[in-house]
C-alpha positions in Angstrom: 91.5 117.5 109.0 92.4 114.4 107.3 95.4 113.1 105.4 95.4 111.1 102.0 94.6 108.8 101.1 91.4 109.2 103.2 88.6 106.9 102.2 86.5 105.7 105.0 83.1 104.0 104.2 80.3 106.3 105.6 79.2 106.0 109.2 76.6 108.1 111.1 79.3 109.7 113.1 80.9 111.3 110.0 78.8 114.3 109.9 78.1 118.2 112.0 74.5 118.4 113.3 73.6 121.6 111.5 71.9 124.4 113.9 68.4 123.6 113.4 65.4 124.3 115.6 63.8 121.5 116.2 60.2 120.6 117.5 58.8 117.5 118.4 55.0 117.3 118.4 54.0 114.1 120.3 50.6 112.4 120.7 49.8 111.2 124.1 45.7 110.3 123.7 44.3 107.6 125.6 45.0 105.4 122.7 48.8 105.4 123.7 49.6 103.4 127.0 52.1 104.7 129.3 54.7 102.2 128.5 54.4 103.4 124.9 54.1 106.7 125.7 57.8 105.9 127.1 59.1 104.6 124.1 58.2 107.4 122.7 60.7 109.4 125.2 63.2 106.9 124.5 63.0 107.7 120.6 63.1 111.5 121.7 66.3 110.7 123.5 68.0 109.2 121.4 67.8 111.8 118.6 68.8 114.6 121.0 71.6 112.4 121.6 72.8 112.9 118.3 72.4 116.9 118.3 74.8 119.1 119.2 72.7 120.7 121.5 73.1 124.7 122.6 71.9 128.3 122.0 73.9 128.6 119.3 73.8 125.3 117.8 70.5 123.1 117.9 67.6 124.2 119.8 64.6 121.5 120.8 61.5 121.9 122.5 58.5 119.7 122.8 54.8 120.0 122.4 52.3 116.9 123.7 49.0 117.1 122.9 45.6 115.1 123.4 42.3 116.7 123.3 44.8 120.3 124.4 47.9 121.4 123.7 50.8 121.3 126.5 54.0 123.3 125.9 56.4 120.8 127.9 59.5 123.4 126.9 60.4 126.0 124.3 63.2 126.1 122.3 64.9 128.9 124.2 64.4 126.5 127.4 67.4 124.0 127.6 70.8 125.1 126.9 72.9 121.9 127.1 72.0 118.2 126.1 72.1 116.9 129.5 69.1 119.6 131.3 67.2 118.4 128.1 67.3 114.7 128.5 66.1 115.4 132.1 63.2 117.5 131.0 62.0 114.9 128.5 62.2 112.2 130.9 59.6 113.8 133.4 57.0 114.5 130.3 53.5 112.5 131.5 50.9 111.6 129.1 47.7 113.5 129.2 45.5 110.8 128.1 42.3 112.3 126.3 41.4 112.9 122.8 43.4 113.7 119.6 43.8 117.2 118.7 46.6 116.8 115.8 45.6 120.1 113.8 45.5 121.9 117.1 49.0 121.0 118.0 50.3 121.9 114.4 48.6 125.7 115.0 50.3 125.9 118.4 53.9 125.0 116.9 53.1 127.3 113.9 51.6 130.3 115.9 53.5 130.3 119.6 56.4 127.2 119.9 58.3 128.5 116.7 58.0 132.2 117.5 60.8 134.3 118.5 59.1 135.3 121.6 59.5 131.2 122.1 63.3 131.3 120.9 63.0 130.4 117.3 65.8 132.2 114.9 64.7 133.8 112.3 67.8 132.5 109.9 67.5 128.9 111.4 65.7 125.8 109.5 62.6 125.1 111.7 61.8 121.7 112.0 58.6 119.8 113.4 58.6 115.9 114.1 54.9 114.6 114.8 54.4 111.4 116.5 50.8 110.1 116.3 49.2 106.9 116.2 45.5 107.4 115.5 42.8 109.2 113.5 42.9 113.1 114.6 39.7 114.6 115.6 40.2 118.0 113.9 41.3 119.1 110.3 45.3 118.9 109.6 45.0 119.4 106.0 45.0 123.3 106.1 46.7 123.9 109.2 49.8 121.6 108.2 49.8 123.7 104.4 50.2 126.9 106.2 52.7 125.6 108.3 54.9 124.6 105.8 54.2 127.4 103.4 55.4 129.6 106.9 58.9 127.6 106.4 58.3 124.6 108.9 59.7 121.1 107.3 57.4 118.8 108.8 58.4 115.0 109.6 55.2 112.8 110.2 55.6 109.5 111.8 52.5 107.1 112.1 52.1 104.3 114.5 49.8 101.0 114.1 46.2 101.9 113.2 47.4 105.3 112.2 45.6 106.9 109.1 48.1 107.3 106.1 46.5 109.7 104.4 46.6 111.6 107.5 50.2 111.7 107.6 50.7 112.3 103.9 48.7 115.8 104.4 51.1 117.1 107.4 54.5 115.7 105.7 56.5 118.1 103.5 57.8 117.0 100.3 59.1 114.8 99.2 56.5 112.6 101.0 58.8 109.5 100.8 61.6 111.4 102.9 59.2 112.9 105.3 56.6 110.0 106.2 57.7 107.1 108.3 55.3 104.0 109.5 56.2 101.7 112.0 54.0 98.8 113.3 54.1 99.7 116.9 55.6 102.1 119.7 58.6 98.7 120.4 60.0 99.8 117.4 59.8 103.3 116.8 63.5 103.6 118.1 64.4 102.0 114.6 63.7 105.6 113.5 66.3 107.8 115.3 69.1 107.4 113.5 67.3 108.4 110.6 66.7 111.7 112.1 70.1 112.1 113.7 71.5 111.7 110.0 68.5 114.1 108.6 70.2 117.0 111.0 73.6 116.4 109.8 76.0 118.2 107.2 78.4 116.0 106.0 82.3 115.8 106.7 83.7 115.7 103.0 86.8 114.9 104.2 86.2 112.2 106.7 84.1 110.6 104.1 86.6 110.7 101.5 84.4 112.5 99.1 87.4 115.0 98.3 90.0 115.4 95.6 92.8 116.6 97.9 96.4 114.5 97.0 97.6 115.0 100.9 95.5 116.9 103.4 92.0 117.4 103.4 90.5 120.0 105.6 86.6 120.4 106.3 84.6 123.5 106.1 80.7 123.8 106.8 79.4 121.7 103.7 82.3 121.9 101.9 86.4 121.3 102.0 89.9 123.0 101.3 93.1 121.1 100.7 96.5 121.8 101.9 100.0 119.8 101.8 102.5 118.6 104.1 106.1 120.2 105.2 108.3 120.2 102.1 105.6 120.1 99.4 103.4 123.2 97.9 100.1 123.5 97.1 99.5 123.4 93.2 97.6 126.0 91.2 95.0 123.2 90.8 94.2 123.6 94.5 94.1 120.1 94.8 97.8 117.9 94.2 100.9 119.0 95.9 104.3 119.6 94.3 107.8 119.3 96.1 109.4 122.8 96.6 112.8 120.8 97.9 113.7 118.5 95.9 115.8 118.6 92.8 114.8 117.6 89.0 117.8 116.2 87.9 118.3 112.5 87.9 120.9 110.8 90.1 121.1 114.2 92.4 121.3 114.0 96.5 118.3 115.3 98.7 120.1 116.0 101.3 118.4 114.9 104.7 115.2 115.0 102.9 113.2 111.2 103.4 110.2 112.4 101.6 108.3 111.5 98.1 108.9 114.2 95.0 105.4 113.9 93.5 104.3 113.8 91.3 106.3 112.5 87.9 105.4 113.6 84.3 107.6 112.5 81.9 109.8 109.9 81.3 112.8 108.6 79.0 114.8 105.9 80.3 117.6 103.2 79.3 118.0 100.0 80.6 121.1 100.3 82.8 120.9 104.3 82.7 119.2 106.6 85.5 116.2 107.6 83.9 115.9 111.1 82.3 112.8 112.6 84.5 112.2 114.0 87.7 113.1 112.2 90.4 110.2 110.9 92.8 111.9 109.1 95.5 115.4 108.8 97.7 116.9 105.1 97.3 117.2 104.2 100.5 120.0 102.1 99.6 122.1 104.6 98.0 121.2 107.5 99.2 120.1 108.8 95.9 117.2 110.2 94.3 115.8 108.1 91.1 112.9 107.0 89.8 110.9 104.2 90.5 111.9 102.6 87.0 115.6 103.3 87.4 115.7 100.0 89.8 113.0 98.1 87.5 114.6 98.6 84.3 118.7 97.7 86.0 117.6 95.2 87.8 114.3 93.1 86.8 113.9 93.8 82.8 117.4 92.9 82.2 117.9 89.9 84.6 114.2 88.5 84.2 111.9 89.6 81.7 113.1 87.0 79.5 112.7 84.3 82.1 109.8 85.0 84.2 106.3 83.6 83.2 104.0 86.6 82.1 100.8 85.6 83.9 102.7 85.4 87.1 103.9 88.9 86.8 100.1 90.0 85.3 98.6 88.9 88.4 100.6 90.9 90.5 101.4 94.2 88.3 98.2 94.4 86.3 96.6 97.4 88.3 99.7 99.7 86.5 99.7 98.3 83.3 100.7 101.2 81.3 104.1 100.9 83.5 104.9 97.8 81.3 105.5 99.9 77.7 109.0 100.7 79.3 110.1 97.2 78.8 109.3 97.3 74.8 109.6 100.5 74.2 111.7 102.0 77.1 109.8 105.2 76.5 106.4 106.7 78.3 105.1 109.6 78.1 102.6 110.1 80.9 100.5 112.3 79.2 99.5 109.9 76.9 101.8 106.7 76.8 100.4 103.9 75.0 99.7 100.2 75.3 101.8 98.4 73.8 102.2 94.4 72.7 103.8 93.4 76.1 101.5 96.0 78.3 98.1 94.2 76.6 100.1 90.6 77.1 100.6 91.3 80.9 97.0 92.4 81.7 95.2 89.9 79.2 93.8 87.9 82.4 92.1 90.8 83.4 90.4 92.6 80.4 89.4 89.0 79.4 87.3 88.7 82.2 83.7 88.0 81.4 81.3 88.9 84.1 77.7 90.2 84.2 77.1 93.0 85.7 73.8 94.6 86.6 73.0 98.3 87.7 69.9 98.3 90.2 69.2 102.0 90.1 67.1 104.0 92.3 64.9 106.4 90.4 62.5 107.7 93.2 61.0 111.1 93.7 63.3 112.1 96.6 66.6 112.0 93.6 65.0 114.8 91.8 65.7 115.6 87.6 68.7 117.1 87.5 70.4 114.3 90.3 68.8 111.8 87.8 71.1 112.9 85.4 74.5 112.4 87.8 73.5 109.2 88.4 73.5 108.2 84.6 76.8 109.9 84.2 77.9 107.9 87.1 76.9 104.2 85.7 78.5 105.3 82.3 81.9 106.5 84.2 81.9 103.1 85.0 80.9 101.8 81.9 83.8 103.5 80.3 86.4 101.6 82.4 84.6 97.9 81.2 85.9 95.6 78.4 82.7 95.0 77.0 82.2 92.4 74.3 80.6 89.2 73.4 82.5 86.8 75.6 83.4 89.9 78.2 81.9 91.7 80.4 78.0 92.2 79.9 75.8 95.1 81.3 72.5 94.9 82.1 70.1 97.8 84.2 67.5 97.9 86.5 65.6 101.3 87.7 62.9 101.2 90.7 60.9 103.2 92.5 57.4 102.5 93.7 57.9 99.3 90.9 60.2 97.7 89.0 61.6 98.5 85.0 64.4 96.4 83.3 65.9 99.5 81.5 67.7 96.9 79.3 69.0 93.0 79.8 72.2 91.2 79.8 73.7 90.9 76.5 71.5 93.1 74.8 74.6 95.6 74.1 77.8 94.5 73.1 79.5 97.4 72.9 80.4 100.5 75.3 78.5 103.1 73.1 75.4 101.4 73.0 75.4 100.8 76.3 76.1 104.5 77.0 73.4 105.8 74.7 70.5 103.5 76.0 71.4 104.8 79.8 71.3 108.7 78.6 67.9 107.6 77.1 66.5 106.0 80.4 63.4 108.0 81.6 63.2 109.2 85.2 60.4 106.9 87.6 59.9 109.5 90.1 57.6 107.5 92.6 58.5 105.9 95.7 61.7 103.9 97.3 61.0 99.7 97.2 64.6 98.5 97.5 63.6 95.3 98.6 61.4 94.8 95.6 64.0 95.7 93.2 66.6 93.0 95.0 63.7 90.3 94.4 63.7 91.4 90.9 67.2 91.3 90.6 67.3 87.8 92.2 64.3 86.0 90.0 64.9 87.5 86.8 68.2 90.0 86.1 70.6 87.1 86.7 68.3 84.5 85.0 69.2 82.8 81.9 66.6 83.8 80.3 67.4 87.8 81.1 70.8 87.3 79.2 72.6 85.9 82.1 75.6 83.3 81.3 75.6 80.4 83.4 79.3 80.0 85.0 80.2 83.7 84.9 80.6 85.9 87.6 77.4 88.0 88.8 77.8 91.4 89.8 75.0 93.9 91.1 75.8 97.7 92.0 72.6 98.8 93.8 72.2 102.6 93.8 69.8 104.6 96.5 69.4 107.9 98.0 67.2 107.4 100.9 65.5 104.7 103.6 63.6 101.7 101.8 60.0 101.7 102.1 59.5 97.7 102.1 61.9 94.8 103.9 65.0 94.1 101.8 66.3 91.7 104.1 65.2 88.2 102.7 66.0 89.5 99.0 69.6 90.9 100.0 70.7 87.6 101.7 69.4 85.5 98.8 71.5 87.4 96.2 74.6 86.8 98.4 73.7 83.2 99.1 73.5 82.6 95.2 77.1 84.0 95.1 76.3 87.2 93.5 79.1 90.1 94.7 76.9 92.8 96.0 77.8 96.6 95.6 76.2 98.9 97.5 76.3 103.1 96.8 73.9 105.4 99.0 73.7 109.0 98.6 72.3 112.2 100.6 69.9 110.3 102.9 70.7 106.5 102.3 70.5 104.5 105.6 74.2 103.3 106.2 72.6 100.0 107.9 70.7 99.2 104.8 73.4 99.3 102.8 75.3 96.9 104.9 72.8 94.6 104.5 72.8 94.7 100.5 76.6 94.6 100.5 78.8 91.7 100.3 81.3 90.3 103.1 83.7 92.3 103.8 81.1 94.8 103.8 83.6 97.6 104.5 84.8 96.8 100.4 81.6 96.4 99.3 79.4 99.5 100.1 79.8 103.2 99.6 78.6 106.8 101.0 78.6 110.1 99.8 76.5 112.8 100.8 76.4 115.0 97.5 75.5 113.6 94.2 78.4 115.8 92.7 80.7 113.9 94.4 79.3 110.3 92.9 82.4 110.4 90.6 84.8 109.9 93.5 82.9 106.2 94.2 82.7 105.6 90.6 86.3 105.9 90.9 86.6 103.4 93.4 84.3 100.6 92.1 86.1 101.0 88.4 89.1 99.2 91.0 86.4 96.8 92.1 84.7 95.3 89.5 86.8 93.3 87.8 86.2 89.7 88.6 88.6 87.6 86.3 91.2 87.9 89.1 91.8 89.6 92.6 94.9 91.1 91.3 93.5 92.9 88.5 91.4 95.9 88.1 89.5 97.6 85.6 90.7 100.6 86.5 93.4 102.5 84.0 94.7 104.8 87.1 97.0 107.5 86.6 100.6 106.1 86.2 101.9 109.2 87.0 100.2 109.6 90.3 102.4 109.8 93.5 100.7 106.6 95.4 100.6 104.5 92.1 104.5 104.8 91.7 105.3 103.9 95.2 102.8 100.9 94.8 104.5 100.1 92.0 107.9 99.7 93.3 107.0 98.2 96.2 105.4 95.2 94.5 107.9 95.3 92.3 110.9 95.2 95.1 108.8 92.2 96.8 108.6 90.6 93.2 112.2 90.8 92.3 112.9 89.2 96.0 110.4 86.5 95.7 112.2 85.5 92.3 115.8 86.0 93.6 115.0 83.5 96.1 114.0 80.9 93.7 
């Protein structure tokens, strides 16, 4: 259970390990030295440490092979993590040949049988670790294993034959084939496999629309409300069940916000004629956040306060400023007026060069790639695109990098969104490092439309582990002053997202388990990518949301106190 507002960045612990029948198939041929075999055992232990082990949760077995196959322990043998870890520590290398095909055959026919503890309704996963070329055929037997329902991950070490790994692994290969230079670094893959067996807690990651309380369910969630509130028909927002609706009415001892508010009709010096959102701590009377603002702020300070000063503090809620000029705003369609536009001038007129760097690898899949394009256009919708304002560029990458369109080619949102919709899906590997290098060397160059002296913002999207090194290019981008946002979905790796993101990392990287909830990240990015003033935002937030009203009143009161002292 979590209370709103929840958003917290993705961490490896925000998930529940899904029940799995997991079998490790480990190569202990003579090419694997004893010290290296110990490192394989450490890798196994680290993966197991992140699992929920039990007869009704994840079951783990280990098959050890060389010229022959040895069943170290079956899926039904160990009922808890402690005994499992002890058993792993006792495994010894066989130190003969490399009969990988024979080991896969054993796994399919025996290790994943019901007799050995495999369950029909649970996913079957095999992780093969090998460092050499097999002495038997693996292609046909691996194909049969996959057809039987076994998901195969292949990990190669050192001088392994990469073609063999691809013949064994399940599709998509970029998710199921991994390579490390030596056994000394195999431990770095443990986090990937811990995450592979997770079902994300959508409440903990913030990928939900609950206004107050989110309750996790397997792979989903449901919304509830705090005491004194009731769930609205939309199943997400909450309404008060005990606050009066008329202006100036008392609410007894209820010390809660009464939200949301929908219609305002206010006059200077009088209470607003609208639903009453909160208890005035000075008078004990329920009134809108605007009654204080209109009676104290507009009449006393509007004519003397510097408009730019106000905009720096309160631009985020610019729709409220329509009240100062028209004294009327309908929250279901309030219009900007002259003063509203002037107050947010600093933000709307800020020039920025923004480049999207989009993962088009095979693991994204066509239907999700369409969601990625909607994600881009959702953010573009919030921008003020013009010749002297925001410019947008788009780069797609997979096994190579392709510039879809450079900065400045399009000077209006309609053309940008049209070009995004027409973008074709590359559908190959995941060379994120190469894409970052392209960003540094090309996307923000003057020859590609970048403007000298204009802030540079990059939004890097990926759904999986990079197949190349990202560190140098990511560091260079940040050293050059680019503001880097990293967005991860599905199997994206948290450490890589952090490495890409600008400081503070927690404000510059985002994760969601499901492509369908990317719109939540888009909303967060909309609120961050206006670079003209740190207090401004491109996001046109719902002025009727309870959080917006409370935030607005707090900031208004702080400003009033500051101005009063002056």
